[in-house]
C-alpha positions in Angstrom: -39.0 -34.3 3.1 -38.1 -32.3 -0.1 -35.0 -30.2 -0.1 -35.3 -26.9 -1.8 -32.5 -25.8 -4.1 -31.8 -22.1 -3.3 -29.5 -19.9 -5.3 -27.8 -16.7 -4.0 -28.5 -14.0 -6.5 -27.6 -10.3 -7.0 -30.1 -7.4 -7.4 -30.3 -8.2 -11.2 -31.1 -11.9 -10.4 -27.6 -13.1 -11.3 -25.9 -15.9 -9.3 -23.1 -14.8 -7.0 -19.6 -16.0 -7.8 -17.6 -17.8 -5.2 -14.9 -15.4 -3.9 -12.9 -16.5 -0.9 -11.1 -14.5 1.8 -7.9 -15.9 0.3 -8.8 -14.4 -3.1 -9.3 -11.0 -1.5 -6.0 -11.3 0.4 -4.1 -12.0 -2.8 -5.7 -9.0 -4.5 -4.8 -6.8 -1.5 -1.3 -8.1 -1.4 -0.7 -7.3 -5.1 -2.2 -3.8 -4.7 0.1 -3.2 -1.7 3.1 -4.2 -3.8 2.1 -1.5 -6.3 1.4 1.1 -3.6 4.8 0.5 -2.0 6.4 2.3 -5.0 4.8 5.7 -4.1 7.7 7.0 -2.0 10.4 5.9 -4.5 8.4 7.5 -7.4 8.1 10.7 -5.4 11.9 10.8 -5.1 12.3 10.3 -8.8 9.7 12.9 -9.5 11.5 15.4 -7.3 14.8 14.7 -9.3 13.1 15.6 -12.5 11.6 18.7 -11.1 14.8 20.2 -9.4 14.6 23.4 -11.6 15.9 25.8 -8.9 19.1 24.0 -8.1 22.4 25.2 -9.7 23.5 22.8 -12.4 26.2 20.4 -11.4 26.6 18.2 -14.5 28.5 15.4 -12.7 25.9 15.2 -9.9 23.0 15.3 -12.3 24.6 12.5 -14.4 25.1 10.3 -11.4 21.5 10.9 -10.1 20.1 10.4 -13.6 21.8 7.0 -14.0 20.7 5.9 -10.5 17.1 7.0 -11.1 17.1 5.3 -14.5 18.0 2.0 -12.8 15.4 2.5 -10.2 12.8 3.2 -12.9 13.8 0.1 -14.8 13.2 -2.0 -11.6 9.9 -0.2 -11.0 8.7 -0.8 -14.5 9.5 -4.5 -14.4 7.8 -4.8 -11.0 4.8 -2.7 -12.1 4.3 -4.7 -15.3 4.6 -8.0 -13.4 2.1 -6.9 -10.7 -0.4 -5.5 -13.2 -0.2 -8.7 -15.1 -0.8 -10.6 -11.9 -3.8 -8.4 -11.1 -5.2 -9.1 -14.6 -4.8 -12.9 -14.0 -6.4 -12.7 -10.6 -9.3 -10.7 -12.0 -9.8 -13.1 -14.8 -9.7 -16.0 -12.4 -12.4 -14.4 -10.2 -14.5 -13.5 -13.2 -14.5 -17.0 -14.5 -15.1 -18.5 -11.1 -18.0 -20.9 -10.6 -21.2 -19.4 -9.3 -22.6 -20.4 -6.0 -25.8 -22.5 -6.0 -27.6 -23.8 -3.0 
C-alpha cells in the first residue's frame, strides 16, 4: 500500500504555516495589554483638552507631573508590547510549513 504525501495549501498554492492555538492566545494577550491603556489614555487626553476650566496653576502643575509619569509608564509598556508583537509576528512568519 502506497502512502500519498498530501500538503495543505492556500488559494495561491502555497503551503500553510503551522500556527497553534497557543500562538493565537499569546498574540491576543499582547493585544489586550495594549488595549488596556485606552481608559488611562482617555484621562490624559481629557487633561490636555481642559480648555474651559479656570486656570489654577498649582493644580495644573500637579496634574501635569502625574500625567507625565503615567505617560512614561505607558510609553515603556507600549514599546515593550509592540516589540513583543513584532517578535511574535516574525516567529509565526518564519514557522515551518505543514506537510502531510
